[in-house]
N, C-alpha and C positions, 0 to 999 in steps of 0.2 A: 426339420424341414419333411415334408408328409412324402409319404413313399407312392409312386403312380399308379404299382399293381394298390396297394389299399383306399388307395380314391375309388378304383375300379369297382372294388370288392364292397366297396360303402356303398358308392351307389347302386349296387343292386339290391343289398340290402335293404338300403331307406325304398325300394320302388316297393319291394314284395309285401314288408311288413304294412304300409299303404295301401298294397294290393287286397292283402289279409284282412285290413283292416285296423289296426294294434295301434293302438297311441306308443310311443316311446316308448312310455311308464308302462305297461302293461305285458310289450316286448320284452322288457326287460327282469320284471317279474317273472314272467315265462322262462327265459332264460337264465335266472337266478341268477341276473349281472348287475352291479349298480344300471343306473339311470342315465352316470356318468361315462359309463364307461362304453357304452352303448351308445351314445352320442359320438364316441371317442372311434367306434367301428365305421359308424355309418358317414361321418367325416373325414376317413381315412388317413386321420390320427394315432390310431391306436390298428395293430390287429389281435390275431384272437388265436387262441392255443386249438389243439385238433378236438379237443371235447368237445370248447364252446360252439365251433365248427358242425359239428354234427348235432347236435342238439336246436341250433339254430336251423340245419335244411330239416331237420323233422318239424320240427316247429314251421317253420314256413312250407312245406314241403314243397324242398325243391332239390335237385342236387346239388353235388359240392363240387359239381365239374361249372355249372351253371354261377353258385358261386365262385369260386376261384376264378374261370375262365369266360362264362359269358356262353356258356354251351351245353345246350341239354340237349341230351340224346332223341334223333329221329323220334321214338314213339315215345317220348313223354309229350312233345311239343304240340297233338292233337289232343291232348288231354289235360294239360298243365292248366288252362286256369279253370276248367272244373273243379281238378281237383283243388285247388286251390281255393275257390268257394268254399268249397265242400268242408276242407282241414277249417276253417272257420266258426264252423257250427257248432253249438255247446253239446254236448256227448247225447243231453236229454233227449235233443231235439233230431237226433238221427234216423233209430224207424221209423220219427214221419217224412222225414229227406226220402227215405230210401221207398217208402209209400209212394211219393206224389212221383219220383225218379219212373220207378215203377210205372205206373199208371202214362206217364208221361213219354215212355217208349214201347208201349202198347199201343198208346195212338198214334204214334208216327208209325210205330209197324203194319198197324190197319190202317191208314191213309196212304202208305206206298204202295199195298197190294189195290187196291180200287182205281 
């Protein structure tokens, strides 16, 4: 029998995984768990250890509060979508992404002054 809390947690995990753009296979590999275990977590069939939860939160760039209870701290809400997108970028492209963001911020700040 499924635990309703595990089902809710699994739903949030699946939603975040898809938002980041990971397939279940990529997700499982990045967490160093089997694809079957990843599916069981997402479907609410099984829970996970604290170490898996920590790796999962780091990988998906979400707080454990969000995964466990569906709540994110107020300060993180404004930037969570951007953080999730940035965390999905391959490390070799981070410098380019940073340069693009600096340009965008400069354009926005310049246009606000007019």
